[in-house]
C-alpha positions in Angstrom: 3.4 9.0 2.8 1.7 7.1 0.0 0.4 4.1 1.8 1.8 1.3 4.0 1.6 -2.4 3.6 2.2 -5.2 6.0 3.8 -8.3 4.5 2.8 -11.7 5.8 3.6 -15.2 4.6 4.7 -18.6 5.7 8.5 -19.2 6.2 10.7 -19.7 3.1 8.3 -18.1 0.7 10.7 -15.3 -0.2 9.0 -12.6 1.9 12.1 -11.2 3.6 14.0 -11.6 0.3 11.5 -9.4 -1.4 11.4 -6.9 1.4 15.2 -6.6 1.4 15.4 -6.3 -2.3 12.6 -3.7 -2.7 14.1 -1.5 0.0 17.6 -1.9 -1.3 16.5 -1.1 -4.8 14.7 2.0 -3.7 17.9 3.1 -1.9 19.9 2.6 -5.0 17.4 4.4 -7.1 16.9 7.2 -4.7 19.7 9.6 -5.8 18.1 12.6 -4.1 14.9 10.8 -3.0 14.3 10.2 0.7 14.8 6.7 2.0 15.1 5.2 5.4 14.9 2.0 7.3 13.1 2.9 10.5 13.7 -0.5 12.0 15.1 -3.8 10.6 11.6 -4.8 9.5 10.3 -1.5 8.4 11.4 0.3 5.2 10.2 3.3 3.2 10.7 3.4 -0.5 10.2 6.2 -3.0 7.2 5.6 -5.4 8.5 5.8 -9.0 6.6 8.3 -11.1 8.2 9.5 -14.4 5.9 12.6 -14.4 7.9 14.0 -11.5 11.1 14.3 -13.5 9.2 16.1 -16.3 7.5 18.4 -13.8 10.8 19.3 -12.1 12.4 20.1 -15.5 9.5 22.4 -16.5 9.4 24.1 -13.1 13.2 24.3 -12.6 12.9 22.6 -9.3 16.0 22.1 -7.3 14.7 18.9 -5.6 12.3 16.1 -6.4 10.3 14.5 -3.6 8.2 11.5 -4.5 5.5 10.0 -2.3 6.5 7.0 -0.3 5.4 3.5 0.3 6.1 1.8 3.6 6.6 -1.9 4.0 6.3 -3.7 7.3 7.8 -7.2 7.2 7.0 -9.6 10.1 8.3 -13.0 11.0 7.0 -16.0 9.0 3.6 -17.3 10.2 3.0 -21.0 10.5 -0.2 -23.0 11.0 -1.1 -22.8 14.6 0.7 -19.5 15.2 -2.3 -18.3 17.2 -1.7 -21.2 19.6 2.0 -20.3 19.9 3.4 -22.5 17.1 6.6 -21.1 15.5 7.2 -17.6 16.7 3.4 -17.3 17.4 1.5 -14.2 16.3 3.3 -11.8 18.6 4.5 -9.8 15.6 1.0 -9.2 14.2 0.6 -6.0 16.2 3.2 -4.4 13.9 0.8 -4.5 11.0 -2.4 -3.5 12.7 -2.0 0.1 11.7 -1.2 -0.6 8.0 -3.5 0.3 5.1 -3.3 -3.0 3.4 -1.8 -6.5 3.8 0.4 -8.3 1.3 -0.1 -12.1 1.3 3.3 -13.3 0.0 2.7 -16.7 -1.5 5.2 -19.2 -2.8 4.5 -20.2 -6.4 7.8 -21.9 -7.2 9.3 -25.3 -6.5 12.9 -25.7 -5.3 14.1 -28.8 -3.6 16.8 -26.8 -1.9 14.3 -24.6 -0.1 12.1 -26.5 2.3 8.3 -25.7 2.4 7.0 -25.9 5.9 3.9 -27.8 4.7 5.9 -30.2 2.6 4.5 -29.1 -0.8 3.8 -26.0 -2.9 0.1 -24.9 -2.7 -0.4 -21.1 -2.6 -4.2 -21.4 -2.1 -3.7 -23.6 1.0 -1.0 -21.2 2.3 -3.3 -18.2 1.8 -6.0 -20.0 3.8 -3.5 -20.7 6.6 -2.5 -17.0 6.7 -6.2 -15.9 6.7 -7.1 -18.3 9.5 -4.2 -17.1 11.7 -5.1 -13.5 11.2 -8.8 -14.2 11.8 -8.0 -16.0 15.1 -5.8 -13.1 16.2 -8.7 -10.7 15.4 -11.2 -12.8 17.4 -8.9 -12.7 20.4 -8.4 -9.0 20.1 -12.2 -8.3 19.6 -13.1 -10.5 22.6 -10.9 -8.4 24.8 -12.3 -5.2 23.5 -15.9 -6.4 24.0 -15.1 -7.4 27.6 -13.6 -3.9 28.3 -16.6 -2.0 26.9 -19.6 -4.1 28.1 -20.0 -2.4 31.5 -19.7 1.1 30.0 -22.3 0.2 27.3 -25.0 -0.2 30.0 -25.1 3.6 30.6 -23.4 5.1 27.6 -25.3 5.3 24.3 -22.1 5.7 22.2 -20.5 2.8 23.9 -23.6 0.7 23.3 -23.5 1.4 19.6 -19.8 0.5 19.5 -20.5 -2.8 21.4 -23.3 -3.6 18.9 -20.9 -3.2 16.0 -18.3 -5.3 17.8 -20.8 -8.1 18.3 -21.9 -8.0 14.7 -18.3 -8.3 13.5 -17.5 -11.0 16.0 -20.4 -13.1 14.7 -18.9 -12.9 11.3 -15.4 -13.9 12.5 -17.0 -16.8 14.4 -18.3 -18.0 11.0 -14.7 -18.0 9.7 -15.3 -14.9 7.5 -12.9 -11.9 7.5 -14.0 -8.6 9.0 -13.7 -6.9 5.6 -17.0 -8.7 4.7 -18.9 -6.9 7.5 -21.7 -4.6 6.5 -20.6 -1.3 8.1 -22.7 1.8 7.8 -21.0 5.1 6.7 -21.4 6.6 10.2 -19.8 3.4 11.7 -16.6 3.3 9.6 -14.6 5.6 11.8 -15.3 3.4 14.9 -14.8 0.2 12.9 -11.3 1.3 12.0 -10.4 1.8 15.6 -10.9 -2.0 16.3 -7.6 -2.5 14.4 -8.7 -5.8 12.9 -6.2 -7.4 10.5 -8.9 -9.1 8.4 -10.7 -5.8 7.8 -7.8 -4.6 5.6 -7.8 -5.1 1.8 -5.4 -7.8 0.6 -2.8 -7.7 -2.2 -1.7 -11.2 -3.2 1.9 -11.3 -4.3 3.0 -14.5 -6.1 6.7 -15.2 -5.8 7.6 -17.2 -8.9 10.9 -18.6 -10.4 12.9 -16.6 -12.8 11.7 -18.6 -15.8 8.0 -17.8 -14.8 8.6 -14.1 -14.1 7.2 -12.9 -17.4 3.9 -14.8 -17.5 3.5 -16.7 -14.3 2.6 -20.4 -13.9 -0.3 -22.7 -12.9 0.2 -21.8 -9.2 0.1 -18.1 -9.8 -2.9 -18.5 -12.2 -4.9 -20.1 -9.3 -4.0 -17.2 -7.0 -5.1 -14.7 -9.7 -8.5 -16.4 -10.0 -8.9 -16.5 -6.2 -8.0 -12.8 -6.0 -10.5 -11.9 -8.7 -13.2 -13.9 -6.9 -12.5 -12.0 -3.7 -12.2 -8.6 -5.3 -8.6 -8.3 -4.4 -5.4 -7.5 -6.4 -2.7 -9.9 -7.5 0.8 -9.3 -8.6 3.4 -11.7 -10.0 7.1 -11.1 -9.0 10.3 -13.0 -8.7 12.1 -12.1 -5.5 15.3 -13.6 -6.9 15.2 -11.1 -9.8 14.4 -8.2 -7.5 17.5 -9.2 -5.4 19.6 -9.0 -8.5 18.1 -5.6 -9.5 19.0 -4.4 -6.0 22.7 -5.0 -6.8 22.6 -2.6 -9.8 22.9 1.1 -9.0 22.8 2.4 -12.6 19.3 2.9 -14.0 20.5 1.9 -17.5 21.9 -1.3 -16.2 18.7 -2.1 -14.4 16.6 -1.5 -17.5 19.0 -3.6 -19.6 18.8 -6.4 -17.1 15.0 -6.3 -17.1 14.8 -6.3 -20.9 17.1 -9.3 -21.1 14.5 -11.2 -19.0 11.5 -9.9 -21.1 10.3 -7.7 -18.2 9.2 -4.1 -18.6 9.6 -2.9 -15.0 10.6 -4.0 -11.5 8.2 -5.8 -9.2 8.1 -2.7 -6.9 6.3 -0.7 -9.7 3.7 -3.4 -10.0 3.1 -3.7 -6.3 2.7 0.1 -6.0 0.3 0.3 -8.9 -1.8 -2.6 -7.5 -1.7 -1.0 -4.0 -3.0 2.3 -5.4 -5.8 0.6 -7.2 -6.7 -1.6 -4.2 -6.9 1.5 -1.9 -8.4 3.7 -4.5 -5.6 6.3 -4.4 -4.2 8.8 -6.8 -1.5 11.5 -7.1 -1.4 15.2 -7.4 1.7 17.5 -7.6 3.0 20.7 -6.3 5.9 22.4 -8.2 8.2 25.4 -7.9 11.8 26.4 -7.8 12.5 24.8 -4.5 10.9 21.3 -5.2 8.6 19.2 -7.3 6.6 16.9 -5.0 4.0 14.1 -5.3 1.1 13.8 -2.9 -1.1 10.7 -2.4 -4.8 11.2 -1.8 -8.0 9.1 -2.2 -9.7 9.2 -5.5 -12.7 11.6 -5.2 -11.0 13.8 -2.6 -12.0 17.5 -2.8 -9.5 20.4 -2.9 -9.5 21.2 0.9 -8.9 17.6 1.8 -6.1 17.4 -0.7 -4.6 20.6 0.8 -4.8 19.0 4.2 -2.4 16.3 3.2 0.3 19.0 3.0 -0.7 20.7 6.3 -3.8 20.8 8.4 -3.8 24.7 8.2 -4.1 24.5 4.4 -7.4 22.6 4.8 -8.7 24.8 7.7 -7.9 28.1 6.0 -8.6 26.9 2.4 -9.6 29.8 0.0 -9.0 28.3 -3.5 -6.9 26.1 -5.6 -5.0 27.2 -8.7 -5.0 24.1 -10.9 -3.1 23.1 -14.0 -3.5 19.6 -15.6 -0.2 17.8 -15.8 -0.2 17.6 -19.6 -0.9 21.3 -19.9 1.8 22.1 -17.4 4.4 20.2 -19.5 3.1 21.4 -22.9 3.2 25.0 -21.7 6.7 24.6 -20.1 5.6 25.4 -16.6 3.2 27.6 -14.6 3.8 30.9 -16.4 3.3 29.4 -19.8 0.1 27.7 -18.6 -1.2 30.9 -17.2 -0.6 32.8 -20.5 -2.3 30.0 -22.4 -5.3 30.1 -20.2 -4.7 26.6 -18.8 -4.7 27.6 -15.1 -8.1 27.3 -13.4 -9.4 28.7 -10.1 -11.2 26.0 -8.2 -13.1 26.2 -4.9 -14.0 23.9 -2.1 -16.2 21.5 -4.1 -13.5 20.8 -6.7 -12.7 17.1 -7.0 -9.0 16.7 -7.5 -7.9 14.7 -10.6 -4.9 12.4 -10.9 -1.9 14.4 -12.1 -3.2 17.9 -11.2 -0.5 20.4 -10.4 -1.9 22.6 -7.7 -1.1 25.8 -5.8 -3.3 26.3 -2.7 -4.3 29.7 -1.4 -5.3 29.8 2.2 -5.7 32.0 5.3 -3.5 31.2 8.3 
């Protein structure tokens, strides 16, 4: 798994259109890539990475297995959802376990598509979403505090947990998201168990009209500025275009269609790239006759931790990593050529894995 994103937004902003288009596009692109829709509102898509094709060719791999991105789409939120308006916030539980949340914002005007607030204003819509998530977090945290208060009187660990909960609640009471809380390194693991929606990093996705897909518009520009001020990521896409791409099964046709619109790539690529940056993620590879595969890890991860993404036993029994930089692997036409050219390195437990490394792990069972 690469990472997973919950998608939230008001009704009629193009949220489900984008979800359906992205997952359908991935299925069409998959060829021998894995793809599945776990439930109607959950879809996994292959992360596009041109390096994998080159790697597979050099390694003579029979299969290509990319990393994956999981989207979780929930019913449209409306103002007052936390008080039961619309469908309420009953679906928010579905995105509590996600790594990040996409705020899908309407940045197009169309008289045929009603806006629940009566006008297009993505900043206002963003604030509505944030408020509803914040209220849901307050309700959740208040229940957690009530459950642990008695235990905290005689349990030191529970007392520390309660203190952290109360600090975060005070922040939420001020109308500030949990991601702004000052959490110490030794508190991060506990903080994550609270499952707070506003603790997650945010990716703003501006849904624009076809004519604005290349460079955006005034509405998307205002969202980009807001994202920059908040240290978040922002992507401009056109859900309508993504839907059209989803109808094309041939890669050449998809590229020709994009070029006719002045676009270099599908929206999915931009969302994945922004998500990786937001979550500080990178990719390393394994390659051999059986398969060439991409693995997603945090930037700064050391070799044993990277090995653990494949299997826990790889991390526990880690001995060493045999590493070849991607460019060297391709230039030397595979592992044997890289070895002969002296481009394979033996790295130990302290090695910090680099993006694009091709690695063979040695370990004790």
